[in-house]
N, C-alpha and C positions, 0 to 999 in steps of 0.2 A: 532528245535526250536530255536530262536532268541539268541541270545548270548546278557549277558547285557552290559553296554560299561563299563570300568574299572573308568573312572571318570564321574560326572557328572556334570554339569555346571546348576549355577540359581545366577538369576539377581536380583535385587532388590532395593530399593529408598526409601527416605524419603517420606512424604507426598506432598511437594511443587514438589518435584523430583530434588532440584537444587545438592544433595547429590545423587549421583546412586554408585551401586557397582555390582561388579561379583564375583563369587567365585566357587572354583571347590571341589569338594566334593566325597570320594571316595564310597561312596553307597547312594539310594534313603536317602530323609530326614526322609521318616518314617518308615526308616531301621535302626534310630538313636536315642539316648536316649537326649530330649531337656531339658534343665536347667531349672527348675521352682524355683527359688530364693526366700525365703521369707525377703532377709533384706531390710531394710526401702527403699532403694532408686530403688532396685526391683521392689518393691511392689507397690509403688507409680508411677513409671512409665510404670508398666503392662510388661515388657520385660520376653521376654525368650528368654534363649539362647543356641546357641551352638558354640562351639570355634572351630576354625581353627587357622593356622599357617598365621602369618600376610605377610609371603610371596606368598600365597595363593590367598591373598585377593587383587583384584585392584577395589580402589575408585576413583571416577569422582568428583569433586565438591568439594575435599578434605578441600580447603579452606573458605567450607561455614561453617566447622564443628568450633563448639564452644566445651568446655569442662569444667567438673565441677571434682573437684579433691578430694575424701574423706579424709581428716584427718583421720581417724582411719586405712585403710586400703591402702592408696597409691593410689587405683584405679580410673583411670582418663576413665570418662564416659564422651562420645562425643553424640553431638546430633546435629540437623542442628539450626543453628541460625537463620532461617527465621521462619520455621512452629516449630521447638521445638523437633521433633522425636528423640527417644531416641534409638541412631543405635548401637552403639559399646562401648564395656570396655577393657581396658586394664592396664597393668601398663609399668612404664618407664622401658626400659630395658628389657622386655620381649618378647617372638617371637610369643608367642601368643596373640590372640583377640577373645575376646566372640562378635558374631552378635546377634542382634535381631533380632528371627525368623519371628517375627509381620512382619519385611520389606521387604522379601522376596517376590516376586512376584507370586501372584498363590496358596501361598501356605493353604493347609487344615488344620488348624488349628486342627479340631477335628481328622483326620487321625495320627496325630503324636502322640509318646510317650514321656512321659514326668518323670523325675524324680528329685525328691523334693532335695533342698539342704538348709539346715540349716544355712543362711547367717546372721543371727540376732547371732547367739549363736557361730560358729564356724568361725573364723577369719582366713580360709585360703586360696589360690588360687588355683582352680584346672585347670589343663594344659590341652592339646589335647586328652591326654589316657585316661582323667578322673583321675589322680591323684594330689594331693596336692604337 
């Protein structure tokens, strides 16, 4: 029986491919829970998020990212300035970053497992371990 890799490497990009990224993940994406947040911004952008440490994400074309900062949470939403793809969410000083799994190359959204996050009611940030 073949052994499973200790980490999996994924890549992705925005729609116009001006911003590309790679990241390592300790398991297949189908083995983790993807966050489906109902806050107004995630709902309007259609984001489905996974959380990683910033140091585990390599971004090419980062200068093409524009930002929108939510005044109520301080969350910084990063999107491609060319095509508008919603890609990442973070906060200043945080070690973690949420990535929109829809931007990951060849991801099968129907094969993923989801957890709902009530971002409209709860104002806290989930870290990479899934804790506030």
